[in-house]
N, C-alpha and C positions, 0 to 999 in steps of 0.2 A: 368556586361554584361548579356545579355540574356542567358538562359540555352541552352545547346546543346541537341537537341531532341534525338540524337542517344546514347549519353553517360549518360545524367542526367535523372534520373527517380525519381519520388516522393517516390516510394516504391522500395527498393532493399534488397538484402540478408543481408547486414550489419545492416540496420534498423530493419529488422525482428529478427535478432540475438539479437540485443540490447533490443528490446521490449519484446521478448518472453523468451529468454534464460537468460538474465541478470535481467532486471526489473521485468518481470513476475514471475520468480522463487523467487526473493527476496521479492516481495510483498506477494506471496503465503506463503513463509516461515514465514514472519512477522505476517501475519494474523493467521496462524495456531499456531504460538508460543503464541499469545495472547489468542486464543481459548483454547489451552491446559493449559495455565497458569490459566485460570478461573476454569477449571474442577479440576485440581490438587490442587488448592487452596481450593476447596470445598470438598476435600477428595475422589475424583474419580481418580483411578490410570491411568497412561498412558497406561498400558497394556489393561485396560478395554476400553479405548477410541479406541485403534487400532484393537483389536482382538476379540471383543465380538459380533460385527455386530448386528443381530436382538435381541440378548440377552443383549444388552447394558442396564445397570441399573438393570437387573434381575439376571444374573449370571456372575460375583459374585454379590450378593445382596448389595444394598446400604441402608443407613438409611433414605432415603428420600421417601416421599409418591409419588404416581404417579403424583399427581397434582403439587407438588413442583418440581419433576423431569422434567415435561413438561415446567414449568416456567424456569428452569435452561437451558433447551435446547434453549428456545427463547432468553434468555440472551446471551448464548454462540454464537448463530448465529448472534445476533446483534453486539457482540464484533467483530466478524470476518468482518462484513460489515463495521463497523466504522473504524477498522484498515486499511482496504483497502482504504477507502476514505481519511483518514488522510495521508497515505503514498503517495497517488496521489498528494497531495499538495507538498510534498518534491520532488517527481518526476518531477513536473512542474518546480521547481526552478533549479533542477540539469540538466535537459535536454532541457533547453530553446535554447541553442546553441550547436553546435558540438564541437567547439574548444575554444571559448572565455570563460573566467572565469566569474563567477557571479559578480565579482567586476568590470570587464571590461564592462560587458553588464548588468548593474545594473537594476533590475526590478522596483525599487522604485523611482528613480529620473533620470533626464537626458533624452537624446533623445530616449533611449530604453525602457522607462517605458511603461507599458501597464495596464492602470487602468481597462480596461474591464476584464482582467484576474483576478484581485482582486475581482471584482464584481461576476465573475463566481465562484471563490473559496468560497466567502461568501454565494452564493446561494447554492452551493454543501453542505457546512457545515450546512446550514439551513435545507436542505432536510434531512440530516442525523439526525439532532436534532428533526425534525418534526416526522420522522418515528420511532425514538427510545424513544422519551420523551412524546409524546401526547398519552393519553390512547386510544382514538378512533382509531388511526393508529396502536397502539399495538394490538388491537383486530382484525383489518382488515388484517394486514400483519404478524401476529404472531411474533411480535418483543417485546422487553422489554427495559426498561431503562438500560443504560450501566454504571456501576461504572467506574469512570475515572481511577482508579488504574489499570484496565486491558488494557487500551489503552496506558498507559505510555511507555511500551516497543516499541511501534511503533515510538514514538518520538526519542528514541535512535537509532533504526534502520534507521530512516529517516535521522538523522544527519550523521550517518555513511555513508549512500549512497551519501549524498552531498559531504562529504569529499573524498570518493573514486572517485567520478566522477570528482571532481575538480583536484585531483591528476592525473587522466587519461588525462584530458585536458592539464594540465601542461606538462606531458610527451609527448603528441602529438605535442604541440607547440615547445618543446625543441628538440625532435627527430622526425621530420616530415617524415623521410624515414623508420621508425621502423615498425615492424610487428604489433604493437598495433595501429599505425597510419593507417595502411592498412586495418585493420578489424574494425576500429572505424566507427560508423555510420556517 
């Protein structure tokens, strides 16, 4: 049926809560986790990342030259960007519907498939690869190639988000009058 103009809005507080408080915070945490993982794996302490501000890399001193340190900054920022983009793919699959499971509203086959979305995902990943792997774009955007090892945690957090959202949808279908159902987007 057509939507009710008085009650149905494209944007409401539940959608904003879902987008900014849940997804936004989880994406930010995941990207920062990958970012910090890179620095800690290269011998820079977590304390140095958080509390040295303009003295980052200087006090406490590091074993890296200023040129190498700048390259590491470019790599870490690229890791953050790649992590956000990869998590968005998981977010797409998790939040395609409000209540229906991904198995009920399958994106790959059946009447609910959306091949345009897969083209958009491939295009998005292509842009990420272009900006992080092509030397000319590395120079223009101050990016750097990203080792896959530092993006792997994003896959784990993404799968976790899919599972959590599927459980939320199951709970809402099973208990439609619950508080979770009332605040679900």
